Steps between C-alpha positions, in 0.01 A plus 500: 500500500721787377425826319778422255294207369254587226156385613238374259167351590418169339172313523470127465233251613603252764630178350731216604867580467671333201708192567821695457387754759419224746844349448661841557296542816605155627867584437455839665347344812770230513780757474349721771437210736853367448668828593679477838353829619561428870852365434637745244853503647515875433390825665400847386775754546326751733622313809718218630392162642651278772369162622644341812434228755337675799630237742871563433509809278680318214445665162349278230408738217590855398443717197798598290463867607493415873857625553416846369195524730681360806831680460680162513484191278333177616708183461393134520480384860469846655239584761269798532719652773775536241274723290285702740557640849329343801227769539392448138493122546296533820238712323482247215453208740212684671314511169520125431200407716257681267304351209680356195423799284421854606629812328463674835744248655806725458739690719793738462846353542844666504812357336838499671557845345163619640343524152123437543290257293149364532495125562192297401500165683316168463558126552458218251596131514717546807694798364477866599495736200616863536452747215687828524328798336560873488352667805228756436510845651334528840293799388379314192403201717300719738321670213421162338348369824289812540386489136416128524290554813305779331450289187373208706250726679368633168466146359291396798259787431418384147158355421481176303763282340536700177561824690752323724703367206496831314620680812768233549656578161503876574637469853765246400627720220520799731683297764754324274549749213474243218381615157210257488322299771246231410283265703467157341224255586514133400195303391421132552699406188809689614463782247572848633317827442602854591215620722659825622777724371681825579739667253568830325202609287728512195571128523277254323277333762510126549192489722269215399762305302522125561815287502516123453586268787814396313653844572553386861601131501385270778829494689518880485152518656621270777793734557270801530326318787834451676661837426232766531717788371724461194722783376708538182680839511649463149433219252821585314726488807749211502447205733774362720615148581421342835808315626476203734740280696586168336412281802141602569211253501152640453299438818190399301661225293841429647651529151839664475514837325774643289657843522252677271249576772210361296397293802370795703120526500433871442119485519489782757805696385455867403805479271401178319586533131204530263405242238648603162163414348328755726766763433445456126125534557550831685744624238249427225250712695745788527517480880835566678412453871215327683357445846233231552302443821286189541136518610418172674153390611438171680845375405450559127634769269205737445700761308799732510594864523756550221715812460684580174766763436664607177840549666694319773337546841612384844274465806662495843431242771257721691277571202516139386388386847219757495386366163479152652292621794277703269456193279395286794262770626358539149448123478302511825293793376427320172389194695274719715353681197446167327318372807281813511425473127423132550256579781331772297459267204364230730256748652373602155410138428383406849137601444473283190657207687253541788210479256641184346558349844145587609357332191711189561398488866134469405526293184382147443712484183828682448441574131162659569650722769784618273259570214292723731805717583685479167609871487637480854678171426678659202581809706670290767762385247481800265421257220302530179349153525492184707418137437350306792485121505351305790377143489537483122280806442668794327406867524652788304472856629625810321730476196646148470614257233254225391415245770712219355802729497418623852504141626834435332651817650366411845646150478838616365540781753390282793751233399776762474426635849492148645840422343639817660349413838261799506130515585435771240688723259499669163688625199477825309621323186278195454623423149857477630392253768301297244508597129165325442323799653652774283176539294317604819739787576248779434295396805743264675859617470519460877350221712486440875377165628354421844446122514280361776552159663197321358585350163798580273291732280324689778590861562516845343719645229500878455592665171658832415496633143799588288662827600687628195778729612814667373813437704795734449825304534845653535622300201360194324437237772517226238865592429660560841850417375739611229734277300817666375515431126879488493570286807168324549517596867171528688437819698224730624283675246618831352161653429277640771265673261140503619330192359120485512349157538129438448406235755205276412349189651550620858257633756544716804717305744349323799654665806522438874154648554354256248678214674365603839145546369522160330601341829207663683262402221630143504441477875143623453441249220640210702299613803181508291575158354566364848172645628298375202658157530428497872137580426489219244662267751253605766207444265639168384565394859152602608289406196450198279609552142199308359217667693645813659376372837709577807699213649425353839819634656422850372145480637622382839755782504222752425292348781787542745557862397130593519446344843830636635413853390147480646476218757130569576391525136239255367684288242375183336693217342266326252594179321284461189460170317302414186349154523532431125870590472628143523243385244596783263867409533427132438282569195675796338850497649703710743487806273121495517512491881726805497257670260220424748703674772535806282127505428419467868732791576319709241154398625556586866711812445194737513462408870860585584641829619826650372670402826390134481757239395402192300739215424562128513520290815562168326428338163124484550442789739498877476579720800360844576630740766244776562454771758161654593353712777325210677465120502151544353645681199741210448211250516313704239812495281511119519134478400557739211788285375278191509239685298739635236686171480193317374511684169537241216837477328608344170794261487603357162149563366324339797286693748563450871317647798754514783411384849707697752596407853670746737689440824556817701702609802469844656776699668541602776266220615774260392878566495617619153761226482231232548230658281583315171506161674170575678344615173616176334332290772184705448520441123528125555185515709321691224608244242387211718154649563319578175254720691771741620655732249676723751662380822648743752791331677616518861837417666573127524667307780874425514644273235725199560827670402744655748417850611747784473552489874571126490756548225673777697547256789611213277744667260777571754534143630480369144797718401693384805435135409607558139155420361507779243615354169595649166382408152651641184360627171742531207549823305577406141675666208215489251727476197743227611285322757782521753411552866644842581395504863259372762251666732479360854143485638408435864263214591348412839315183603313557826503203740133571572355631176731365229624714213451874556509755218789750506234771468390399852813396689729783379272779636479299823881484513515878453255571780665243729839668450643190327539634145870583542573144617286364216693712247845399628387136506390525135830665396694214660275230348519665158878534499546145631322365191623761250871516588605167337285576194661844464852363543427235233380771261148356484334821625612860545304615805240422764230744604335531841197710591567783744206631703480866602519405869827311442631785287455735795766311695842655427666166576342339193806605297739335745289181505495479120876563475574244768290235324665568165847489656416172676411342168793661318289691247560848355223736608351554152368142499230597752191688376267647762139536381280776641164649410464871438278532806804387700687805375250770586721634780825679419671290769413187305642648180823590680521148646467351153765736367736375771432139399551595136828676585620177665456328161164325547238559234150633564193377312164681504233228518140501373556798273171597334283337767324827570742672739824542304571825323723543197557858604647382833749257348764769450521561877499136605826299525376222272727285283218271382125546451273195511200577278182361655285235333222757447711654224585160351163325483378521141830609347533372147122470459375838622671783303431749778668283762795443266541872432478596868748231604752614236455864604557414866803286422653773277441775753646294784800402285560866414578551870771233481292247695472133400154344454362161609152389391301305760212255472567343159245222463442440127703430188347808334629722778842339480525547123385863522758579768784340305525818294530724806834594653448329836752409768298188587146359527327279755167326527318166508564453128866434586476360853301524820678562832697184580702336773880537508541144371263561210678827422837327462347251259328783309823695450676186383232434238484857367879533467704814550740730324865449555 
């Protein structure tokens, strides 16, 4: 960039560089990278350099002009005391504790003849380096400090980044006296642009010119990070040899060095000789002296302040140190202004994002929500169009390519982000990333993809249109080098004439604000998908897919909630049976019986209130939970149902007049927990007596099984006698058939009442204070059986259920570790299964985290059973999720079940959690799950819980991986 160069503007459309140009570029890069710029073996002549061992003072390197600067000549084997007086050496040694490189790390030293020099000091690879420079005048130093302080104050008063950079160029020029001061800023591709400039008005301005990344090779950029201030007082000044002793070994490699001094690393040296390639570059520009100060943000080179002078120019140590401090202060101010600009840009888009989030929070379908707020969605990402794809359904909003092309772009961009390990990302030059999409450049030169963890094609891809622009380069960027016609030697380009490039096929770049908004939008999308999936899970867990009737467990849960919220309310449990149902099933098939249930639901629905809950009790019985103001109102409801239920229905072309029987139990007359059983006894009475259509039940006497109180008394002695036993259910790799692990299940045979269900004896153990002993007993029994199988490679782990009451004991971790140590097993072979209800308290979560930190794995059991929440998974310390049978039943035959299961599995996997499917009972379910990415499966289709002896035989028959 020199006025002596004739400047002509050329215009050319962007096109790939010819092969010859690419070869020149490759040679240029290779030459620049091969240059030993930190080991040049030479110094600039405006000072002298010494390098010595700080432990003994022995001199290792010295510049050939050192004698003239010291007043006496260095000789091999001499020490620093031979060259400088003790006070000077003491001041140098004081400076060695500072950072490797700091232009302010200098002091004044006197020679033996009392001649004063400045000494810049640093350490590198075990050597102390001293550079002697001409001392500046004290008055000049004081004035420079004062001027720098005033300049810094004025820079802090500027408003906005552009004003700050413009003021920087003016202040720097006034402070340093250079002919031209420019502020460079580097873009993502490494190209530089002059964003601020100060020079005489008569000079041709360079503001706005761009320079290719090749002008500053990679190793030079690395050097600018190490040495923040770089000065060349005169590019035509001779360089001087650096001499070295012939017995030195470099501390970094131990290799012996010769006498040339090339072994000294001069990365931080002020006097380090300049690359001949760079000197030729400056000469071609017509520049005689330069000063460059690095601007570093977050450890990366953001830009530079570059000073040019037409004649030789020297800067003393004080001013050079002030330039370094100003550069660091400017870097901090740029970072602050960037942060402010970032916040302002975020604030401008925040309202649009809130509207999108509100729509997603209320939506039943993501695509419908996004369509309703399309302008706001585009405003969030400052895009011209967006393609949305969820569950195989595509939606285009704004200006986009055709749908087929949108799908291809979404797939290609999502794959690219996955390969790079990112959740989202974009490109401003889509055709460069994938040439197939060049025809779409008018509306889709830029693309930003936000995949969501459902299926590979789910997510959003935003489009930005082509932004045709003219870029003024300081010379042709396609020809950054010059080949001498006579010698064939490669060197920097000679021409810096303004070269105008018309850039096509690129959009406005995606910046940090776009990235942040994309992350927030992705979180909202995933949150909405989690919520919608939870709602689908809840509906699936509470309703039959064939009839839409609520399940028995859901009805009983509603009954518990209603009676708990209003203990004195009048609530009825009605069990409703149609006498002809068995005959319909026998004559027309099971599907006809289900159709009859649907018709009965439709017939009696006029009698039901919005708060009534109708569902299925068992195969032949419907269940209604209803609340009214009085028992009489409930009796009237039962009569109304009988009346409406008699309406004829048509099944497979045959008319049927249903005969309804109802068994009823009223709360609070009967305990809520006993109401369904009492209603069932009443229904049996109604069925047995053809004259009674409605029977109102009453509490029955005690049954023959053990009471809760009896079990509480019996469980402790049974544990002490070792009467609790363990059975084991295999967890199988669905693809190979190998047994991956086993789940240990507790069993109890009462001496008085025989076999007792775990659902009864485990709550009794909790209330009796025996659950901790029961848990530790099960861990020991499980490891006793599993240890030899694990050591033989037949299984990988054993899982044991962990109750909330046992989890509350801090010693559970020590017990588990002790048991594992006793059996000689690494801790990761034990999986502890808990339900989400066990982790309601923060103390429980912390206890599980401690177990997880020890190396044991945590499995969340019964996921999808009506309590678990996908939204809570992120906070829970779960390594494995066991998907409940409710989400498995019907998979492979019911498309809705299949879709919901896949969505749950994908969302759980996106959190880095492994999935196990429970309750596999049919071949159809097994075949459907074979295509899912599952850690393991378990269920009666593979094996029922079995004794230890049967388990050994089972693992032998199924085989195992080596």
